[in-house]
C-alpha positions as CSV (number, residue, x, y, z in Angstrom):
1,X,16.5,-17.3,-81.7
2,X,19.2,-16.9,-79.0
3,X,20.3,-20.1,-77.4
4,X,19.7,-20.5,-73.6
5,X,23.5,-20.7,-72.9
6,X,24.0,-17.4,-74.7
7,X,21.2,-15.8,-72.6
8,X,22.9,-17.0,-69.4
9,X,26.3,-15.7,-70.5
10,X,24.9,-12.4,-71.5
11,X,23.2,-11.9,-68.1
12,X,26.3,-12.8,-66.2
13,X,28.3,-10.3,-68.2
14,X,25.9,-7.6,-67.1
15,X,26.5,-8.4,-63.4
16,X,29.1,-6.4,-61.5
17,X,32.2,-8.3,-60.2
18,X,31.5,-9.7,-56.8
19,X,27.9,-10.6,-57.5
20,X,26.7,-13.8,-56.0
21,X,23.9,-16.0,-57.4
22,X,22.5,-19.5,-57.5
23,X,21.2,-21.7,-60.3
24,X,17.7,-20.6,-59.4
25,X,18.5,-17.1,-60.3
26,X,19.0,-18.3,-63.9
27,X,16.1,-20.7,-64.3
28,X,14.0,-18.2,-66.2
29,X,16.6,-18.5,-69.0
30,X,17.2,-22.2,-69.3
31,X,16.5,-25.7,-67.9
32,X,18.1,-26.7,-64.6
33,X,20.3,-29.2,-66.5
34,X,21.5,-26.5,-68.9
35,X,22.2,-24.1,-66.1
36,X,24.1,-26.6,-63.9
37,X,26.2,-27.8,-66.8
38,X,27.1,-24.3,-67.9
39,X,28.0,-23.2,-64.3
40,X,30.2,-26.2,-63.9
41,X,32.0,-25.3,-67.1
42,X,32.4,-21.7,-66.0
43,X,33.7,-22.7,-62.6
44,X,36.2,-25.0,-64.1
45,X,37.4,-22.2,-66.4
46,X,37.6,-19.7,-63.5
47,X,35.0,-17.4,-64.9
48,X,32.8,-18.0,-61.8
49,X,33.8,-19.2,-58.4
50,X,31.8,-21.8,-56.4
51,X,31.7,-20.4,-52.9
52,X,29.2,-22.7,-51.2
53,X,26.6,-25.4,-51.9
54,X,24.8,-24.2,-55.0
55,X,26.3,-20.7,-54.7
56,X,28.5,-19.0,-57.3
57,X,30.3,-15.7,-57.5
58,X,31.8,-13.5,-60.2
59,X,35.3,-13.1,-58.8
60,X,36.3,-9.5,-57.9
61,X,40.0,-8.7,-58.5
62,X,41.7,-6.1,-56.5
63,X,44.5,-4.5,-58.4
64,X,46.2,-2.9,-55.4
65,X,46.3,-6.3,-53.6
66,X,47.0,-8.2,-56.8
67,X,44.5,-10.9,-55.8
68,X,40.9,-11.9,-56.0
69,X,38.9,-10.7,-53.0
70,X,37.1,-13.0,-50.6
71,X,33.4,-13.6,-51.3
72,X,31.0,-10.9,-50.2
73,X,29.1,-12.6,-47.4
74,X,26.1,-10.2,-47.5
75,X,25.6,-10.7,-51.2
76,X,25.9,-14.5,-50.7
77,X,23.3,-14.4,-47.8
78,X,20.9,-12.5,-50.0
79,X,21.4,-15.1,-52.8
80,X,20.5,-17.8,-50.4
81,X,17.4,-15.9,-49.2
82,X,16.3,-15.5,-52.8
83,X,16.8,-19.2,-53.5
84,X,14.9,-20.3,-50.3
85,X,12.3,-17.5,-50.6
86,X,13.2,-16.2,-47.2
87,X,13.1,-12.7,-45.8
88,X,16.3,-11.9,-43.9
89,X,17.9,-9.1,-42.1
90,X,21.5,-9.0,-40.5
91,X,21.4,-9.2,-36.8
92,X,23.1,-6.8,-34.3
93,X,26.8,-6.7,-34.6
94,X,26.8,-7.7,-38.3
95,X,24.2,-5.0,-39.1
96,X,26.4,-2.4,-37.4
97,X,29.4,-3.5,-39.3
98,X,27.7,-3.5,-42.7
99,X,26.5,0.1,-42.0
100,X,30.0,1.2,-41.0
101,X,28.9,1.9,-37.4
102,X,31.3,-0.7,-36.1
103,X,34.7,-1.8,-37.4
104,X,34.4,-5.1,-35.6
105,X,33.5,-8.1,-37.7
106,X,31.6,-10.5,-35.4
107,X,33.0,-14.0,-34.9
108,X,29.6,-15.4,-36.0
109,X,27.6,-13.8,-38.8
110,X,23.9,-14.1,-38.0
111,X,20.8,-13.3,-40.1
112,X,17.3,-13.2,-38.7
113,X,15.2,-15.2,-41.1
114,X,11.6,-16.2,-42.0
115,X,13.0,-19.7,-42.6
116,X,14.2,-22.5,-40.3
117,X,17.4,-22.3,-38.4
118,X,20.3,-23.2,-40.6
119,X,24.1,-22.8,-40.7
120,X,25.8,-22.6,-44.0
121,X,29.4,-22.3,-45.1
122,X,30.2,-19.4,-47.4
123,X,33.9,-19.3,-48.5
124,X,35.8,-19.6,-45.2
125,X,33.0,-18.3,-43.0
126,X,30.0,-19.9,-41.3
127,X,26.7,-18.0,-41.5
128,X,23.8,-18.7,-39.2
129,X,20.2,-18.1,-40.3
130,X,18.0,-17.9,-37.3
131,X,14.2,-17.9,-37.3
132,X,12.4,-14.8,-36.1
133,X,8.9,-13.4,-36.1
134,X,7.5,-11.7,-39.2
135,X,7.2,-8.4,-37.3
136,X,11.0,-8.3,-36.8
137,X,11.5,-8.7,-40.6
138,X,9.4,-5.7,-41.5
139,X,11.4,-3.9,-44.2
140,X,13.8,-6.8,-44.6
141,X,16.0,-6.2,-47.6
142,X,15.9,-2.5,-47.2
143,X,18.6,-0.3,-45.7
144,X,16.5,1.1,-42.9
145,X,15.9,-2.4,-41.5
146,X,19.7,-2.7,-41.0
147,X,19.6,0.5,-38.9
148,X,17.1,-0.9,-36.4
149,X,19.1,-4.0,-35.8
150,X,22.4,-2.0,-35.5
151,X,20.9,0.5,-33.1
152,X,19.5,-2.2,-30.9
153,X,23.0,-3.7,-30.8
154,X,24.8,-0.5,-30.1
155,X,22.4,0.6,-27.4
156,X,21.4,4.1,-26.3
157,X,24.8,5.0,-24.9
158,X,26.6,3.7,-28.0
159,X,24.9,6.1,-30.4
160,X,26.6,9.5,-30.5
161,X,27.3,12.3,-33.0
162,X,29.6,10.1,-35.1
163,X,27.0,7.4,-35.5
164,X,24.3,9.9,-36.3
165,X,26.6,11.5,-38.9
166,X,27.2,8.0,-40.5
167,X,23.5,7.3,-40.6
168,X,22.8,10.8,-42.1
169,X,25.2,10.0,-44.9
170,X,23.9,6.4,-45.4
171,X,20.1,6.8,-45.5
172,X,18.1,8.5,-48.2
173,X,15.4,11.0,-47.2
174,X,12.8,8.4,-48.0
175,X,14.6,5.8,-45.9
176,X,14.8,8.2,-43.0
177,X,11.0,8.8,-43.1
178,X,10.4,5.1,-43.3
179,X,12.6,4.5,-40.3
180,X,10.5,7.1,-38.4
181,X,7.2,5.5,-39.2
182,X,8.5,2.0,-38.3
183,X,10.1,2.9,-35.0
184,X,7.2,5.0,-33.7
185,X,5.9,2.3,-31.3
186,X,9.3,0.9,-30.4
187,X,12.0,2.0,-27.9
188,X,11.7,5.7,-27.3
189,X,15.4,6.4,-27.8
190,X,15.5,4.7,-31.2
191,X,12.4,6.8,-32.2
192,X,14.3,9.9,-31.0
193,X,17.2,9.0,-33.3
194,X,14.8,8.4,-36.2
195,X,13.1,11.8,-35.5
196,X,16.5,13.5,-35.6
197,X,17.2,12.0,-39.0
198,X,13.8,12.6,-40.4
199,X,13.9,16.3,-39.3
200,X,17.1,16.7,-41.2
201,X,15.6,15.0,-44.3
202,X,12.8,17.7,-44.3
203,X,15.2,20.6,-43.7
């Protein structure tokens, strides 16, 4: 029978570099004590990197830069959400940046959340989780939910051919149709954007 420690190591080896996880992500393989002890050992050896309270990352090395990259904040936020059993979606400017619709990284990274308001430190950045209504979190964890937040941030006058082209390349046909359904009773201009994308998906 395979030992719990070996099961954990095998799972971690299957994860891509840059993945972020917490101890809770491994509790189906071993006891909390075993997981905590092993993660402490791996962090000391440099195999994993502790990037926040109870958060670990498999470091990602960039050969061109000759250095380990900074933690992926979005991956880390998703790991926190899994641990807390929250639904989350990036808000406004951060959503636009993640989709490539904006090159500007907001000074404060904000996630709308089903959990209580909380600010956490991830690497060198502070991330705010802000409670919102369940309706706002429809589709949370899916790409099209990012689009709605990003469009609201950009505004009608901020969405032109370049942004449409980016969304066309980013969303799958199924995601475009889902976006159309979910924006039907929202702002007319957002629904118009969704119709444009959905029509192209059917073409």
